N, CA, C and O atoms as CSV, one atom per row, in Angstrom:
chain,resi,resn,atom,element,x,y,z
A,1,MET,N,N,11.152,-3.561,78.605
A,1,MET,CA,C,10.955,-2.652,77.491
A,1,MET,C,C,12.332,-2.121,77.086
A,1,MET,O,O,13.142,-1.769,77.943
A,2,PRO,N,N,12.587,-2.068,75.802
A,2,PRO,CA,C,13.883,-1.549,75.347
A,2,PRO,C,C,13.980,-0.039,75.556
A,2,PRO,O,O,12.983,0.654,75.757
A,3,ARG,N,N,15.203,0.432,75.502
A,3,ARG,CA,C,15.414,1.885,75.576
A,3,ARG,C,C,14.727,2.534,74.379
A,3,ARG,O,O,14.809,2.025,73.261
A,4,ILE,N,N,14.056,3.646,74.612
A,4,ILE,CA,C,13.310,4.342,73.561
A,4,ILE,C,C,13.939,5.708,73.357
A,4,ILE,O,O,14.194,6.437,74.315
A,5,GLU,N,N,14.183,6.040,72.115
A,5,GLU,CA,C,14.701,7.364,71.778
A,5,GLU,C,C,13.896,7.927,70.623
A,5,GLU,O,O,13.662,7.241,69.629
A,6,ARG,N,N,13.478,9.164,70.750
A,6,ARG,CA,C,12.731,9.843,69.701
A,6,ARG,C,C,13.309,11.233,69.534
A,6,ARG,O,O,13.916,11.775,70.457
A,7,THR,N,N,13.123,11.806,68.365
A,7,THR,CA,C,13.678,13.135,68.108
A,7,THR,C,C,12.625,14.073,67.545
A,7,THR,O,O,11.599,13.655,67.008
A,8,ALA,N,N,12.918,15.340,67.687
A,8,ALA,CA,C,12.135,16.393,67.057
A,8,ALA,C,C,13.126,17.432,66.570
A,8,ALA,O,O,14.195,17.619,67.152
A,9,GLU,N,N,12.762,18.091,65.515
A,9,GLU,CA,C,13.584,19.168,64.966
A,9,GLU,C,C,12.824,20.468,65.120
A,9,GLU,O,O,11.626,20.532,64.844
A,10,VAL,N,N,13.516,21.498,65.560
A,10,VAL,CA,C,12.901,22.797,65.792
A,10,VAL,C,C,13.769,23.877,65.156
A,10,VAL,O,O,14.995,23.844,65.256
A,11,SER,N,N,13.122,24.823,64.509
A,11,SER,CA,C,13.847,25.997,64.004
A,11,SER,C,C,13.111,27.239,64.480
A,11,SER,O,O,11.887,27.238,64.619
A,12,TRP,N,N,13.867,28.293,64.725
A,12,TRP,CA,C,13.311,29.571,65.172
A,12,TRP,C,C,13.962,30.669,64.363
A,12,TRP,O,O,15.176,30.660,64.160
A,13,GLU,N,N,13.168,31.612,63.901
A,13,GLU,CA,C,13.686,32.752,63.144
A,13,GLU,C,C,13.194,34.042,63.788
A,13,GLU,O,O,11.995,34.215,64.010
A,14,GLY,N,N,14.115,34.940,64.083
A,14,GLY,CA,C,13.764,36.248,64.605
A,14,GLY,C,C,13.890,36.352,66.106
A,14,GLY,O,O,14.304,35.412,66.785
A,15,ASN,N,N,13.521,37.528,66.611
A,15,ASN,CA,C,13.602,37.754,68.048
A,15,ASN,C,C,12.446,37.067,68.755
A,15,ASN,O,O,11.577,36.483,68.108
A,16,LEU,N,N,12.432,37.135,70.086
A,16,LEU,CA,C,11.392,36.453,70.846
A,16,LEU,C,C,10.004,37.022,70.568
A,16,LEU,O,O,9.058,36.264,70.358
A,17,ALA,N,N,9.875,38.327,70.563
A,17,ALA,CA,C,8.556,38.952,70.450
A,17,ALA,C,C,7.908,38.755,69.085
A,17,ALA,O,O,6.696,38.557,69.001
A,18,ARG,N,N,8.696,38.806,68.023
A,18,ARG,CA,C,8.104,38.751,66.677
A,18,ARG,C,C,8.537,37.533,65.874
A,18,ARG,O,O,8.081,37.334,64.749
A,19,GLY,N,N,9.403,36.728,66.439
A,19,GLY,CA,C,9.895,35.566,65.717
A,19,GLY,C,C,8.864,34.460,65.621
A,19,GLY,O,O,7.821,34.494,66.273
A,20,THR,N,N,9.180,33.485,64.798
A,20,THR,CA,C,8.327,32.310,64.655
A,20,THR,C,C,9.206,31.070,64.557
A,20,THR,O,O,10.375,31.137,64.179
A,21,GLY,N,N,8.610,29.946,64.908
A,21,GLY,CA,C,9.329,28.686,64.844
A,21,GLY,C,C,8.491,27.609,64.202
A,21,GLY,O,O,7.295,27.770,63.956
A,22,ARG,N,N,9.165,26.499,63.938
A,22,ARG,CA,C,8.505,25.325,63.362
A,22,ARG,C,C,9.054,24.093,64.061
A,22,ARG,O,O,10.255,23.983,64.310
A,23,ILE,N,N,8.144,23.157,64.377
A,23,ILE,CA,C,8.490,21.909,65.049
A,23,ILE,C,C,8.135,20.766,64.117
A,23,ILE,O,O,7.035,20.727,63.566
A,24,SER,N,N,9.065,19.833,63.939
A,24,SER,CA,C,8.827,18.641,63.115
A,24,SER,C,C,9.206,17.396,63.905
A,24,SER,O,O,10.155,17.413,64.689
A,25,ALA,N,N,8.470,16.332,63.697
A,25,ALA,CA,C,8.771,15.054,64.336
A,25,ALA,C,C,9.828,14.319,63.537
A,25,ALA,O,O,9.770,14.262,62.309
A,26,GLY,N,N,10.791,13.760,64.243
A,26,GLY,CA,C,11.821,12.972,63.589
A,26,GLY,C,C,11.262,11.766,62.848
A,26,GLY,O,O,11.865,11.291,61.886
A,27,SER,N,N,10.117,11.271,63.290
A,27,SER,CA,C,9.489,10.107,62.661
A,27,SER,C,C,8.798,10.465,61.354
A,27,SER,O,O,8.501,9.588,60.543
A,28,GLY,N,N,8.542,11.757,61.149
A,28,GLY,CA,C,7.769,12.189,59.990
A,28,GLY,C,C,6.275,12.196,60.251
A,28,GLY,O,O,5.493,12.500,59.349
A,29,ALA,N,N,5.860,11.863,61.476
A,29,ALA,CA,C,4.433,11.813,61.796
A,29,ALA,C,C,3.764,13.177,61.658
A,29,ALA,O,O,2.581,13.261,61.327
A,30,PHE,N,N,4.502,14.222,61.905
A,30,PHE,CA,C,4.009,15.569,61.645
A,30,PHE,C,C,5.200,16.420,61.252
A,30,PHE,O,O,6.336,16.172,61.657
A,31,GLY,N,N,4.908,17.421,60.457
A,31,GLY,CA,C,5.998,18.260,59.991
A,31,GLY,C,C,5.670,19.729,60.074
A,31,GLY,O,O,4.556,20.157,59.776
A,32,GLU,N,N,6.636,20.472,60.473
A,32,GLU,CA,C,6.606,21.928,60.454
A,32,GLU,C,C,5.355,22.531,61.073
A,32,GLU,O,O,4.654,23.320,60.440
A,33,LEU,N,N,5.083,22.150,62.322
A,33,LEU,CA,C,4.004,22.789,63.067
A,33,LEU,C,C,4.493,24.164,63.512
A,33,LEU,O,O,5.522,24.259,64.181
A,34,PRO,N,N,3.780,25.227,63.155
A,34,PRO,CA,C,4.231,26.569,63.517
A,34,PRO,C,C,3.921,26.899,64.976
A,34,PRO,O,O,2.924,26.447,65.539
A,35,TYR,N,N,4.811,27.703,65.571
A,35,TYR,CA,C,4.586,28.224,66.911
A,35,TYR,C,C,5.265,29.582,67.043
A,35,TYR,O,O,6.183,29.903,66.289
A,36,SER,N,N,4.807,30.375,68.007
A,36,SER,CA,C,5.405,31.685,68.255
A,36,SER,C,C,5.069,32.092,69.680
A,36,SER,O,O,4.215,31.482,70.325
A,37,LEU,N,N,5.739,33.117,70.164
A,37,LEU,CA,C,5.419,33.613,71.502
A,37,LEU,C,C,3.984,34.135,71.543
A,37,LEU,O,O,3.244,33.859,72.486
A,38,ALA,N,N,3.601,34.882,70.527
A,38,ALA,CA,C,2.249,35.455,70.510
A,38,ALA,C,C,1.184,34.367,70.569
A,38,ALA,O,O,0.203,34.512,71.298
A,39,THR,N,N,1.353,33.293,69.827
A,39,THR,CA,C,0.335,32.248,69.837
A,39,THR,C,C,0.500,31.303,71.020
A,39,THR,O,O,-0.382,30.491,71.298
A,40,ARG,N,N,1.635,31.409,71.719
A,40,ARG,CA,C,1.844,30.616,72.932
A,40,ARG,C,C,1.141,31.252,74.118
A,40,ARG,O,O,0.547,30.550,74.937
A,41,ILE,N,N,1.200,32.576,74.221
A,41,ILE,CA,C,0.646,33.243,75.404
A,41,ILE,C,C,-0.704,33.897,75.155
A,41,ILE,O,O,-1.362,34.326,76.103
A,42,ALA,N,N,-1.127,33.982,73.913
A,42,ALA,CA,C,-2.432,34.563,73.590
A,42,ALA,C,C,-3.272,33.494,72.891
A,42,ALA,O,O,-3.285,32.345,73.332
A,43,GLN,N,N,-3.955,33.838,71.837
A,43,GLN,CA,C,-4.776,32.882,71.100
A,43,GLN,C,C,-3.897,32.044,70.164
A,43,GLN,O,O,-2.997,32.588,69.523
A,44,PRO,N,N,-4.138,30.742,70.075
A,44,PRO,CA,C,-3.289,29.869,69.261
A,44,PRO,C,C,-3.310,30.162,67.759
A,44,PRO,O,O,-2.312,29.942,67.073
A,45,GLU,N,N,-4.433,30.655,67.248
A,45,GLU,CA,C,-4.541,30.999,65.829
A,45,GLU,C,C,-4.012,29.892,64.903
A,45,GLU,O,O,-3.333,30.169,63.914
A,46,GLY,N,N,-4.334,28.646,65.239
A,46,GLY,CA,C,-3.939,27.528,64.384
A,46,GLY,C,C,-2.502,27.077,64.556
A,46,GLY,O,O,-2.022,26.233,63.800
A,47,ARG,N,N,-1.810,27.630,65.544
A,47,ARG,CA,C,-0.424,27.241,65.806
A,47,ARG,C,C,-0.356,26.467,67.112
A,47,ARG,O,O,-1.262,26.554,67.942
A,48,THR,N,N,0.706,25.719,67.291
A,48,THR,CA,C,0.847,24.914,68.497
A,48,THR,C,C,1.747,25.616,69.502
A,48,THR,O,O,2.163,26.755,69.288
A,49,SER,N,N,2.040,24.934,70.589
A,49,SER,CA,C,2.942,25.438,71.621
A,49,SER,C,C,3.581,24.242,72.322
A,49,SER,O,O,3.072,23.125,72.232
A,50,PRO,N,N,4.688,24.469,73.015
A,50,PRO,CA,C,5.276,23.369,73.782
A,50,PRO,C,C,4.286,22.787,74.798
A,50,PRO,O,O,4.272,21.579,75.033
A,51,GLU,N,N,3.469,23.642,75.392
A,51,GLU,CA,C,2.502,23.164,76.381
A,51,GLU,C,C,1.437,22.272,75.744
A,51,GLU,O,O,1.024,21.276,76.338
A,52,GLU,N,N,0.997,22.623,74.553
A,52,GLU,CA,C,0.014,21.800,73.851
A,52,GLU,C,C,0.610,20.437,73.500
A,52,GLU,O,O,-0.061,19.411,73.615
A,53,LEU,N,N,1.850,20.434,73.081
A,53,LEU,CA,C,2.512,19.170,72.754
A,53,LEU,C,C,2.694,18.309,74.002
A,53,LEU,O,O,2.555,17.087,73.942
A,54,LEU,N,N,3.009,18.949,75.143
A,54,LEU,CA,C,3.115,18.213,76.403
A,54,LEU,C,C,1.758,17.642,76.805
A,54,LEU,O,O,1.683,16.504,77.268
A,55,ALA,N,N,0.690,18.413,76.633
A,55,ALA,CA,C,-0.655,17.917,76.944
A,55,ALA,C,C,-0.985,16.687,76.101
A,55,ALA,O,O,-1.517,15.700,76.610
A,56,ALA,N,N,-0.671,16.754,74.829
A,56,ALA,CA,C,-0.924,15.611,73.941
A,56,ALA,C,C,-0.111,14.398,74.369
A,56,ALA,O,O,-0.620,13.277,74.391
A,57,ALA,N,N,1.147,14.625,74.708
A,57,ALA,CA,C,2.016,13.521,75.116
A,57,ALA,C,C,1.524,12.879,76.413
A,57,ALA,O,O,1.510,11.653,76.529
A,58,HIS,N,N,1.123,13.693,77.381
A,58,HIS,CA,C,0.648,13.135,78.649
A,58,HIS,C,C,-0.630,12.328,78.451
A,58,HIS,O,O,-0.747,11.218,78.970
A,59,ALA,N,N,-1.589,12.875,77.708
A,59,ALA,CA,C,-2.847,12.162,77.471
A,59,ALA,C,C,-2.615,10.869,76.691
A,59,ALA,O,O,-3.227,9.844,76.992
A,60,ALA,N,N,-1.745,10.914,75.702
A,60,ALA,CA,C,-1.461,9.713,74.900
A,60,ALA,C,C,-0.796,8.633,75.742
A,60,ALA,O,O,-1.178,7.465,75.669
A,61,CYS,N,N,0.191,9.014,76.535
A,61,CYS,CA,C,0.887,8.056,77.390
A,61,CYS,C,C,-0.078,7.416,78.386
A,61,CYS,O,O,-0.056,6.203,78.595
A,62,LEU,N,N,-0.923,8.243,78.993
A,62,LEU,CA,C,-1.853,7.734,79.998
A,62,LEU,C,C,-2.879,6.776,79.386
A,62,LEU,O,O,-3.182,5.744,79.985
A,63,THR,N,N,-3.414,7.095,78.215
A,63,THR,CA,C,-4.406,6.195,77.607
A,63,THR,C,C,-3.767,4.865,77.210
A,63,THR,O,O,-4.400,3.816,77.329
A,64,MET,N,N,-2.525,4.900,76.740
A,64,MET,CA,C,-1.851,3.637,76.415
A,64,MET,C,C,-1.633,2.799,77.673
A,64,MET,O,O,-1.835,1.585,77.665
A,65,SER,N,N,-1.218,3.463,78.754
A,65,SER,CA,C,-1.010,2.757,80.010
A,65,SER,C,C,-2.328,2.199,80.545
A,65,SER,O,O,-2.369,1.072,81.040
A,66,LEU,N,N,-3.402,2.980,80.448
A,66,LEU,CA,C,-4.710,2.519,80.906
A,66,LEU,C,C,-5.204,1.351,80.061
A,66,LEU,O,O,-5.782,0.408,80.600
A,67,ALA,N,N,-4.991,1.393,78.764
A,67,ALA,CA,C,-5.380,0.268,77.897
A,67,ALA,C,C,-4.657,-1.000,78.339
A,67,ALA,O,O,-5.244,-2.082,78.357
A,68,GLY,N,N,-3.391,-0.862,78.692
A,68,GLY,CA,C,-2.636,-2.024,79.176
A,68,GLY,C,C,-3.188,-2.561,80.484
A,68,GLY,O,O,-3.320,-3.773,80.650
A,69,GLU,N,N,-3.508,-1.680,81.409
A,69,GLU,CA,C,-4.054,-2.101,82.702
A,69,GLU,C,C,-5.411,-2.774,82.538
A,69,GLU,O,O,-5.672,-3.803,83.161
A,70,LEU,N,N,-6.270,-2.204,81.712
A,70,LEU,CA,C,-7.590,-2.797,81.500
A,70,LEU,C,C,-7.491,-4.143,80.792
A,70,LEU,O,O,-8.242,-5.069,81.100
A,71,THR,N,N,-6.575,-4.250,79.856
A,71,THR,CA,C,-6.371,-5.520,79.155
A,71,THR,C,C,-5.883,-6.591,80.130
A,71,THR,O,O,-6.356,-7.726,80.101
A,72,GLN,N,N,-4.937,-6.225,80.991
A,72,GLN,CA,C,-4.440,-7.175,82.001
A,72,GLN,C,C,-5.550,-7.611,82.943
A,72,GLN,O,O,-5.536,-8.739,83.436
A,73,ALA,N,N,-6.506,-6.736,83.197
A,73,ALA,CA,C,-7.627,-7.056,84.083
A,73,ALA,C,C,-8.694,-7.898,83.383
A,73,ALA,O,O,-9.685,-8.287,84.001
A,74,GLY,N,N,-8.491,-8.178,82.096
A,74,GLY,CA,C,-9.449,-8.989,81.346
A,74,GLY,C,C,-10.606,-8.201,80.765
A,74,GLY,O,O,-11.579,-8.782,80.285
A,75,THR,N,N,-10.506,-6.876,80.806
A,75,THR,CA,C,-11.563,-6.022,80.256
A,75,THR,C,C,-10.930,-4.979,79.335
A,75,THR,O,O,-10.911,-3.792,79.659
A,76,PRO,N,N,-10.411,-5.424,78.182
A,76,PRO,CA,C,-9.791,-4.451,77.285
A,76,PRO,C,C,-10.794,-3.381,76.862
A,76,PRO,O,O,-11.968,-3.678,76.644
A,77,PRO,N,N,-10.339,-2.158,76.747
A,77,PRO,CA,C,-11.280,-1.085,76.417
A,77,PRO,C,C,-11.734,-1.154,74.966
A,77,PRO,O,O,-10.974,-1.540,74.079
A,78,ARG,N,N,-12.989,-0.772,74.741
A,78,ARG,CA,C,-13.442,-0.571,73.369
A,78,ARG,C,C,-12.918,0.766,72.868
A,78,ARG,O,O,-12.520,0.899,71.710
A,79,ARG,N,N,-12.924,1.764,73.765
A,79,ARG,CA,C,-12.441,3.091,73.383
A,79,ARG,C,C,-12.047,3.865,74.631
A,79,ARG,O,O,-12.708,3.782,75.666
A,80,LEU,N,N,-10.965,4.615,74.518
A,80,LEU,CA,C,-10.543,5.550,75.550
A,80,LEU,C,C,-10.357,6.913,74.901
A,80,LEU,O,O,-9.693,7.024,73.870
A,81,ASP,N,N,-10.930,7.936,75.487
A,81,ASP,CA,C,-10.725,9.313,75.045
A,81,ASP,C,C,-10.199,10.089,76.243
A,81,ASP,O,O,-10.682,9.919,77.362
A,82,ALA,N,N,-9.221,10.930,76.007
A,82,ALA,CA,C,-8.670,11.729,77.099
A,82,ALA,C,C,-8.429,13.154,76.627
A,82,ALA,O,O,-8.083,13.395,75.470
A,83,SER,N,N,-8.615,14.080,77.537
A,83,SER,CA,C,-8.228,15.462,77.298
A,83,SER,C,C,-7.280,15.852,78.416
A,83,SER,O,O,-7.425,15.408,79.555
A,84,CYS,N,N,-6.314,16.680,78.081
A,84,CYS,CA,C,-5.327,17.103,79.067
A,84,CYS,C,C,-5.185,18.615,79.005
A,84,CYS,O,O,-5.034,19.195,77.930
A,85,LEU,N,N,-5.235,19.234,80.155
A,85,LEU,CA,C,-5.033,20.667,80.284
A,85,LEU,C,C,-3.722,20.885,81.025
A,85,LEU,O,O,-3.603,20.531,82.198
A,86,ILE,N,N,-2.747,21.461,80.354
A,86,ILE,CA,C,-1.473,21.821,80.977
A,86,ILE,C,C,-1.591,23.271,81.435
A,86,ILE,O,O,-2.029,24.131,80.671
A,87,VAL,N,N,-1.204,23.541,82.668
A,87,VAL,CA,C,-1.285,24.888,83.226
A,87,VAL,C,C,0.122,25.411,83.489
A,87,VAL,O,O,0.916,24.783,84.191
A,88,MET,N,N,0.411,26.575,82.911
A,88,MET,CA,C,1.652,27.282,83.209
A,88,MET,C,C,1.275,28.546,83.964
A,88,MET,O,O,0.328,29.241,83.596
A,89,ASP,N,N,2.026,28.841,85.027
A,89,ASP,CA,C,1.714,30.015,85.817
A,89,ASP,C,C,3.016,30.611,86.348
A,89,ASP,O,O,4.066,29.968,86.330
A,90,GLU,N,N,2.924,31.828,86.812
A,90,GLU,CA,C,4.066,32.505,87.417
A,90,GLU,C,C,4.295,31.908,88.806
A,90,GLU,O,O,3.378,31.857,89.626
A,91,VAL,N,N,5.519,31.461,89.060
A,91,VAL,CA,C,5.898,30.935,90.363
A,91,VAL,C,C,6.909,31.912,90.955
A,91,VAL,O,O,7.938,32.207,90.347
A,92,GLU,N,N,6.600,32.403,92.137
A,92,GLU,CA,C,7.440,33.431,92.746
A,92,GLU,C,C,8.908,32.995,92.793
A,92,GLU,O,O,9.253,31.928,93.301
A,93,GLY,N,N,9.740,33.853,92.250
A,93,GLY,CA,C,11.172,33.608,92.244
A,93,GLY,C,C,11.659,32.634,91.193
A,93,GLY,O,O,12.864,32.409,91.079
A,94,LYS,N,N,10.757,32.049,90.422
A,94,LYS,CA,C,11.143,31.036,89.431
A,94,LYS,C,C,10.640,31.346,88.034
A,94,LYS,O,O,10.966,30.616,87.097
A,95,GLY,N,N,9.866,32.391,87.863
A,95,GLY,CA,C,9.319,32.707,86.550
A,95,GLY,C,C,8.143,31.808,86.211
A,95,GLY,O,O,7.507,31.236,87.096
A,96,HIS,N,N,7.864,31.691,84.925
A,96,HIS,CA,C,6.751,30.859,84.471
A,96,HIS,C,C,7.162,29.388,84.516
A,96,HIS,O,O,8.225,29.004,84.028
A,97,GLN,N,N,6.304,28.595,85.106
A,97,GLN,CA,C,6.556,27.167,85.279
A,97,GLN,C,C,5.295,26.374,84.937
A,97,GLN,O,O,4.181,26.875,85.084
A,98,ILE,N,N,5.479,25.140,84.481
A,98,ILE,CA,C,4.351,24.217,84.363
A,98,ILE,C,C,3.982,23.840,85.792
A,98,ILE,O,O,4.820,23.322,86.530
A,99,VAL,N,N,2.739,24.094,86.192
A,99,VAL,CA,C,2.333,23.841,87.569
A,99,VAL,C,C,1.301,22.724,87.707
A,99,VAL,O,O,1.121,22.180,88.797
A,100,ALA,N,N,0.621,22.377,86.609
A,100,ALA,CA,C,-0.410,21.347,86.719
A,100,ALA,C,C,-0.689,20.691,85.380
A,100,ALA,O,O,-0.524,21.285,84.315
A,101,SER,N,N,-1.118,19.444,85.476
A,101,SER,CA,C,-1.629,18.705,84.327
A,101,SER,C,C,-2.908,18.023,84.781
A,101,SER,O,O,-2.891,17.173,85.672
A,102,HIS,N,N,-4.016,18.403,84.161
A,102,HIS,CA,C,-5.328,17.851,84.504
A,102,HIS,C,C,-5.793,16.977,83.338
A,102,HIS,O,O,-6.026,17.469,82.234
A,103,VAL,N,N,-5.923,15.689,83.598
A,103,VAL,CA,C,-6.337,14.751,82.554
A,103,VAL,C,C,-7.716,14.202,82.894
A,103,VAL,O,O,-7.970,13.753,84.011
A,104,ARG,N,N,-8.593,14.250,81.903
A,104,ARG,CA,C,-9.935,13.687,82.041
A,104,ARG,C,C,-10.076,12.579,81.011
A,104,ARG,O,O,-9.765,12.761,79.834
A,105,VAL,N,N,-10.549,11.429,81.470
A,105,VAL,CA,C,-10.624,10.234,80.626
A,105,VAL,C,C,-12.060,9.757,80.537
A,105,VAL,O,O,-12.788,9.749,81.529
A,106,ARG,N,N,-12.459,9.361,79.340
A,106,ARG,CA,C,-13.729,8.687,79.109
A,106,ARG,C,C,-13.394,7.286,78.623
A,106,ARG,O,O,-12.592,7.113,77.705
A,107,ALA,N,N,-14.010,6.290,79.243
A,107,ALA,CA,C,-13.691,4.903,78.922
A,107,ALA,C,C,-14.943,4.122,78.558
A,107,ALA,O,O,-15.956,4.182,79.255
A,108,GLU,N,N,-14.858,3.391,77.461
A,108,GLU,CA,C,-15.898,2.435,77.089
A,108,GLU,C,C,-15.297,1.051,77.285
A,108,GLU,O,O,-14.423,0.618,76.534
A,109,VAL,N,N,-15.790,0.369,78.314
A,109,VAL,CA,C,-15.245,-0.928,78.695
A,109,VAL,C,C,-16.395,-1.893,78.926
A,109,VAL,O,O,-17.362,-1.559,79.610
A,110,ASP,N,N,-16.293,-3.085,78.358
A,110,ASP,CA,C,-17.284,-4.128,78.602
A,110,ASP,C,C,-16.878,-4.910,79.841
A,110,ASP,O,O,-15.697,-5.184,80.056
A,111,GLY,N,N,-17.859,-5.263,80.645
A,111,GLY,CA,C,-17.570,-6.090,81.811
A,111,GLY,C,C,-17.311,-5.265,83.054
A,111,GLY,O,O,-17.256,-4.036,83.018
A,112,ASP,N,N,-17.153,-5.985,84.158
A,112,ASP,CA,C,-16.914,-5.356,85.449
A,112,ASP,C,C,-15.427,-5.180,85.679
A,112,ASP,O,O,-14.644,-6.125,85.589
A,113,THR,N,N,-15.061,-3.952,85.976
A,113,THR,CA,C,-13.682,-3.676,86.355
A,113,THR,C,C,-13.668,-2.432,87.216
A,113,THR,O,O,-14.537,-1.568,87.094
A,114,ASP,N,N,-12.690,-2.348,88.074
A,114,ASP,CA,C,-12.533,-1.173,88.923
A,114,ASP,C,C,-11.747,-0.134,88.131
A,114,ASP,O,O,-10.516,-0.145,88.118
A,115,LEU,N,N,-12.484,0.771,87.465
A,115,LEU,CA,C,-11.835,1.761,86.607
A,115,LEU,C,C,-10.912,2.690,87.389
A,115,LEU,O,O,-9.848,3.066,86.896
A,116,ASP,N,N,-11.305,3.058,88.594
A,116,ASP,CA,C,-10.461,3.960,89.379
A,116,ASP,C,C,-9.122,3.300,89.725
A,116,ASP,O,O,-8.073,3.939,89.648
A,117,ALA,N,N,-9.164,2.033,90.103
A,117,ALA,CA,C,-7.924,1.317,90.416
A,117,ALA,C,C,-7.062,1.156,89.167
A,117,ALA,O,O,-5.839,1.276,89.228
A,118,ALA,N,N,-7.706,0.884,88.041
A,118,ALA,CA,C,-6.957,0.757,86.781
A,118,ALA,C,C,-6.306,2.084,86.408
A,118,ALA,O,O,-5.172,2.106,85.930
A,119,LEU,N,N,-7.020,3.192,86.625
A,119,LEU,CA,C,-6.455,4.509,86.317
A,119,LEU,C,C,-5.283,4.824,87.241
A,119,LEU,O,O,-4.287,5.402,86.807
A,120,GLU,N,N,-5.396,4.451,88.492
A,120,GLU,CA,C,-4.294,4.668,89.439
A,120,GLU,C,C,-3.046,3.885,89.010
A,120,GLU,O,O,-1.936,4.417,89.035
A,121,ARG,N,N,-3.234,2.620,88.618
A,121,ARG,CA,C,-2.094,1.822,88.147
A,121,ARG,C,C,-1.534,2.391,86.840
A,121,ARG,O,O,-0.321,2.425,86.636
A,122,ALA,N,N,-2.443,2.838,85.955
A,122,ALA,CA,C,-2.009,3.427,84.680
A,122,ALA,C,C,-1.186,4.683,84.925
A,122,ALA,O,O,-0.180,4.912,84.254
A,123,ASP,N,N,-1.612,5.492,85.881
A,123,ASP,CA,C,-0.877,6.705,86.228
A,123,ASP,C,C,0.528,6.353,86.719
A,123,ASP,O,O,1.503,6.999,86.337
A,124,ALA,N,N,0.626,5.337,87.559
A,124,ALA,CA,C,1.938,4.917,88.077
A,124,ALA,C,C,2.837,4.404,86.950
A,124,ALA,O,O,4.061,4.506,87.035
A,125,GLY,N,N,2.235,3.857,85.902
A,125,GLY,CA,C,3.005,3.322,84.786
A,125,GLY,C,C,3.226,4.299,83.646
A,125,GLY,O,O,3.892,3.965,82.666
A,126,CYS,N,N,2.676,5.499,83.759
A,126,CYS,CA,C,2.798,6.503,82.700
A,126,CYS,C,C,4.056,7.337,82.942
A,126,CYS,O,O,4.166,8.032,83.952
A,127,SER,N,N,4.990,7.262,82.018
A,127,SER,CA,C,6.263,7.970,82.194
A,127,SER,C,C,6.087,9.485,82.236
A,127,SER,O,O,6.877,10.173,82.883
A,128,PHE,N,N,5.079,10.014,81.568
A,128,PHE,CA,C,4.857,11.461,81.610
A,128,PHE,C,C,4.285,11.897,82.960
A,128,PHE,O,O,4.647,12.961,83.461
A,129,SER,N,N,3.398,11.093,83.557
A,129,SER,CA,C,2.918,11.397,84.901
A,129,SER,C,C,4.089,11.418,85.877
A,129,SER,O,O,4.201,12.319,86.708
A,130,THR,N,N,4.957,10.422,85.769
A,130,THR,CA,C,6.130,10.341,86.647
A,130,THR,C,C,7.047,11.536,86.440
A,130,THR,O,O,7.494,12.148,87.409
A,131,LEU,N,N,7.329,11.872,85.195
A,131,LEU,CA,C,8.187,13.015,84.881
A,131,LEU,C,C,7.621,14.296,85.485
A,131,LEU,O,O,8.347,15.060,86.122
A,132,LEU,N,N,6.343,14.527,85.289
A,132,LEU,CA,C,5.719,15.748,85.788
A,132,LEU,C,C,5.720,15.790,87.314
A,132,LEU,O,O,6.057,16.817,87.902
A,133,ARG,N,N,5.348,14.695,87.953
A,133,ARG,CA,C,5.332,14.674,89.424
A,133,ARG,C,C,6.734,14.882,89.996
A,133,ARG,O,O,6.916,15.615,90.968
A,134,ASN,N,N,7.716,14.231,89.385
A,134,ASN,CA,C,9.092,14.394,89.856
A,134,ASN,C,C,9.572,15.834,89.720
A,134,ASN,O,O,10.488,16.254,90.427
A,135,ALA,N,N,8.960,16.587,88.815
A,135,ALA,CA,C,9.306,17.996,88.627
A,135,ALA,C,C,8.475,18.906,89.540
A,135,ALA,O,O,8.599,20.129,89.477
A,136,GLY,N,N,7.636,18.314,90.379
A,136,GLY,CA,C,6.830,19.110,91.296
A,136,GLY,C,C,5.525,19.619,90.723
A,136,GLY,O,O,4.899,20.517,91.286
A,137,VAL,N,N,5.113,19.043,89.598
A,137,VAL,CA,C,3.869,19.453,88.947
A,137,VAL,C,C,2.699,18.677,89.541
A,137,VAL,O,O,2.801,17.471,89.767
A,138,GLU,N,N,1.595,19.362,89.792
A,138,GLU,CA,C,0.380,18.698,90.233
A,138,GLU,C,C,-0.193,17.906,89.058
A,138,GLU,O,O,-0.406,18.457,87.978
A,139,VAL,N,N,-0.441,16.611,89.272
A,139,VAL,CA,C,-1.060,15.773,88.249
A,139,VAL,C,C,-2.406,15.318,88.814
A,139,VAL,O,O,-2.474,14.666,89.856
A,140,ASP,N,N,-3.460,15.674,88.108
A,140,ASP,CA,C,-4.825,15.401,88.537
A,140,ASP,C,C,-5.506,14.568,87.455
A,140,ASP,O,O,-5.631,15.011,86.313
A,141,LEU,N,N,-5.941,13.374,87.808
A,141,LEU,CA,C,-6.586,12.480,86.851
A,141,LEU,C,C,-7.994,12.127,87.338
A,141,LEU,O,O,-8.225,11.946,88.533
A,142,ALA,N,N,-8.917,12.035,86.401
A,142,ALA,CA,C,-10.276,11.630,86.763
A,142,ALA,C,C,-11.000,11.154,85.519
A,142,ALA,O,O,-10.604,11.444,84.390
A,143,PHE,N,N,-12.070,10.417,85.756
A,143,PHE,CA,C,-12.944,10.040,84.660
A,143,PHE,C,C,-13.949,11.159,84.433
A,143,PHE,O,O,-14.487,11.733,85.380
A,144,ALA,N,N,-14.189,11.455,83.178
A,144,ALA,CA,C,-15.117,12.537,82.817
A,144,ALA,C,C,-16.541,12.036,82.895
A,144,ALA,O,O,-17.477,12.791,82.630
């Protein structure tokens, strides 16, 4: 696989408590998603957060990896749906840290295949799972 590079642009205006920011994808796939401290730690109110974007990235990476594993096994998926819950919590002496990523997958697959083994291989091949584990984050995967 070739080296992959992607970009995002972020702007922030104001102080931490009352300021707001906007996140845009370098690809143009999405533009100016609003975020703020208030919507990060309280109700989202239609705004995103870094944690939500990480959840989306982890679930997307894992489903692509799982599709590859199932295809290699001769049982390409008809559909994969995943949800990811990123957990940030206070870690003594370290402040707020990402401590867990819980991914639940629903798979529609024709034929016989060992879905658990495919998910395990997909997890090993998912760069976001690797990144999170290497950072000491608990990564929990299961079929819903």
